[in-house]
C-alpha positions as CSV (number, residue, x, y, z in Angstrom):
1,M,-18.3,9.8,-37.2
2,V,-14.7,9.4,-36.1
3,S,-16.0,5.9,-34.2
4,H,-17.8,4.8,-37.5
5,Y,-15.6,5.5,-40.3
6,R,-11.8,6.0,-41.0
7,P,-10.6,9.2,-42.9
8,G,-11.6,8.8,-46.7
9,E,-13.4,5.4,-46.2
10,T,-16.7,5.1,-48.3
11,V,-19.3,2.8,-46.8
12,A,-22.4,1.6,-48.4
13,V,-25.6,2.2,-46.7
14,S,-27.0,-0.9,-45.3
15,L,-29.4,-2.0,-42.5
16,V,-27.2,-4.8,-41.7
17,P,-24.3,-4.6,-39.2
18,E,-21.0,-4.6,-40.5
19,D,-19.2,-3.9,-37.1
20,L,-19.6,-4.0,-33.5
21,I,-18.8,-0.6,-32.4
22,A,-17.6,-0.4,-28.7
23,S,-15.5,2.7,-28.7
24,G,-16.2,6.5,-28.3
25,P,-19.4,7.4,-26.8
26,Y,-20.4,3.5,-27.3
27,R,-18.2,3.0,-24.2
28,F,-21.1,4.6,-22.0
29,S,-24.2,3.6,-23.7
30,R,-25.4,1.2,-26.3
31,N,-27.4,3.8,-27.7
32,P,-25.8,7.3,-27.4
33,M,-27.7,8.8,-30.1
34,Y,-31.1,8.0,-28.8
35,V,-29.8,9.1,-25.6
36,S,-29.0,12.5,-27.1
37,E,-32.2,13.0,-29.1
38,Q,-34.2,12.2,-25.8
39,S,-32.3,14.5,-23.9
40,I,-32.6,17.3,-26.3
41,L,-36.3,16.9,-26.4
42,L,-37.0,16.7,-22.7
43,G,-35.1,19.9,-22.6
44,W,-37.5,21.3,-24.8
45,V,-40.2,20.1,-22.6
46,L,-38.7,21.7,-19.6
47,Y,-37.8,25.1,-21.4
48,F,-41.4,25.5,-23.0
49,G,-43.2,23.7,-20.3
50,S,-45.5,22.2,-23.1
51,P,-47.7,19.1,-22.1
52,R,-47.9,18.6,-25.9
53,L,-43.9,18.3,-26.1
54,F,-44.0,16.0,-23.1
55,G,-46.6,13.7,-25.1
56,C,-44.1,13.7,-27.9
57,A,-41.2,12.6,-25.6
58,V,-43.4,9.7,-24.2
59,A,-44.1,8.4,-27.7
60,L,-40.6,8.9,-28.7
61,A,-39.5,7.0,-25.8
62,G,-41.7,4.0,-26.8
63,A,-40.7,3.9,-30.4
64,M,-37.2,4.0,-29.2
65,R,-37.6,1.3,-26.9
66,Y,-39.2,-0.9,-29.7
67,A,-36.4,-0.1,-32.3
68,V,-33.5,-0.8,-29.9
69,S,-35.2,-4.3,-29.0
70,R,-35.3,-4.9,-32.8
71,E,-31.7,-3.6,-33.3
72,E,-30.4,-5.5,-30.3
73,R,-31.9,-8.8,-31.6
74,T,-29.9,-8.4,-35.0
75,L,-26.8,-7.5,-33.2
76,R,-27.4,-10.7,-30.9
77,H,-27.6,-12.6,-34.0
78,R,-25.2,-11.1,-35.8
79,F,-22.2,-11.1,-33.3
80,G,-23.1,-13.4,-30.8
81,E,-20.9,-13.8,-28.0
82,R,-18.9,-10.3,-28.8
83,W,-22.4,-8.8,-28.3
84,H,-23.4,-10.6,-25.1
85,A,-19.9,-9.4,-23.5
86,Y,-20.5,-6.0,-24.9
87,A,-24.0,-6.0,-23.7
88,A,-23.1,-7.4,-20.1
89,K,-20.6,-4.3,-19.8
90,V,-22.5,-1.1,-21.4
91,P,-25.8,0.0,-20.0
92,R,-28.7,0.1,-22.8
93,W,-29.2,3.8,-21.9
94,L,-26.9,5.4,-19.3
Protein backbone atom coordinates (compact mmCIF):
# COMPACT_ATOMS: atom_id res chain seq x y z
CA MET A 1 0.00 0.00 0.00
CA VAL A 2 2.88 2.38 0.73
CA SER A 3 4.03 2.06 -2.88
CA HIS A 4 0.59 3.01 -4.16
CA TYR A 5 -0.69 5.73 -1.83
CA ARG A 6 0.60 8.48 0.41
CA PRO A 7 -0.70 8.61 4.01
CA GLY A 8 -4.16 10.16 4.10
CA GLU A 9 -4.55 10.14 0.31
CA THR A 10 -7.93 9.14 -1.05
CA VAL A 11 -7.96 7.61 -4.49
CA ALA A 12 -10.90 7.01 -6.79
CA VAL A 13 -11.17 3.41 -8.01
CA SER A 14 -10.38 3.32 -11.72
CA LEU A 15 -9.32 0.78 -14.31
CA VAL A 16 -7.18 3.46 -15.97
CA PRO A 17 -3.67 3.56 -14.48
CA GLU A 18 -2.73 7.00 -13.18
CA ASP A 19 0.91 6.29 -12.27
CA LEU A 20 3.61 3.87 -13.32
CA ILE A 21 4.88 2.43 -10.04
CA ALA A 22 8.47 1.17 -10.25
CA SER A 23 9.45 1.17 -6.58
CA GLY A 24 8.97 -1.25 -3.71
CA PRO A 25 8.26 -4.79 -4.89
CA TYR A 26 7.77 -3.46 -8.43
CA ARG A 27 11.57 -3.06 -8.64
CA PHE A 28 11.90 -6.87 -8.82
CA SER A 29 8.79 -7.93 -10.71
CA ARG A 30 6.26 -6.08 -12.84
CA ASN A 31 3.56 -8.27 -11.26
CA PRO A 32 4.47 -8.97 -7.64
CA MET A 33 0.89 -9.61 -6.53
CA TYR A 34 0.35 -12.24 -9.23
CA VAL A 35 3.69 -13.88 -8.38
CA SER A 36 2.69 -14.01 -4.70
CA GLU A 37 -0.76 -15.46 -5.42
CA GLN A 38 0.68 -18.15 -7.68
CA SER A 39 3.41 -18.99 -5.13
CA ILE A 40 0.82 -19.46 -2.40
CA LEU A 41 -1.29 -21.70 -4.60
CA LEU A 42 1.72 -23.78 -5.63
CA GLY A 43 2.60 -24.12 -1.94
CA TRP A 44 -0.87 -25.51 -1.32
CA VAL A 45 -0.42 -27.91 -4.24
CA LEU A 46 2.77 -29.25 -2.66
CA TYR A 47 1.36 -29.35 0.86
CA PHE A 48 -1.88 -31.13 -0.04
CA GLY A 49 -0.55 -33.09 -3.03
CA SER A 50 -3.79 -32.38 -4.85
CA PRO A 51 -4.14 -32.82 -8.60
CA ARG A 52 -7.24 -30.58 -8.49
CA LEU A 53 -5.27 -27.77 -6.90
CA PHE A 54 -2.57 -28.27 -9.51
CA GLY A 55 -5.24 -27.87 -12.19
CA CYS A 56 -6.40 -24.69 -10.48
CA ALA A 57 -2.80 -23.40 -10.42
CA VAL A 58 -2.45 -24.08 -14.15
CA ALA A 59 -5.79 -22.38 -14.89
CA LEU A 60 -4.84 -19.39 -12.73
CA ALA A 61 -1.47 -19.11 -14.49
CA GLY A 62 -3.26 -18.99 -17.84
CA ALA A 63 -5.70 -16.37 -16.60
CA MET A 64 -2.85 -14.31 -15.17
CA ARG A 65 -0.92 -14.48 -18.43
CA TYR A 66 -3.98 -13.23 -20.31
CA ALA A 67 -4.66 -10.45 -17.77
CA VAL A 68 -1.03 -9.31 -17.77
CA SER A 69 -0.92 -9.11 -21.56
CA ARG A 70 -4.00 -6.84 -21.50
CA GLU A 71 -2.64 -4.76 -18.63
CA GLU A 72 0.72 -4.33 -20.33
CA ARG A 73 -0.94 -3.20 -23.54
CA THR A 74 -2.77 -0.50 -21.57
CA LEU A 75 0.44 0.54 -19.78
CA ARG A 76 2.36 0.68 -23.07
CA HIS A 77 -0.24 3.03 -24.58
CA ARG A 78 -0.62 5.11 -21.43
CA PHE A 79 3.06 5.60 -20.47
CA GLY A 80 4.94 5.07 -23.74
CA GLU A 81 8.71 5.31 -23.39
CA ARG A 82 8.59 5.23 -19.57
CA TRP A 83 6.85 1.85 -19.83
CA HIS A 84 9.35 0.51 -22.37
CA ALA A 85 12.30 1.53 -20.17
CA TYR A 86 10.71 -0.04 -17.09
CA ALA A 87 9.75 -3.25 -18.93
CA ALA A 88 13.28 -3.58 -20.32
CA LYS A 89 14.74 -3.32 -16.82
CA VAL A 90 12.26 -5.33 -14.69
CA PRO A 91 11.14 -8.89 -15.53
CA ARG A 92 7.46 -9.68 -15.97
CA TRP A 93 7.46 -12.35 -13.26
CA LEU A 94 10.82 -12.77 -11.47
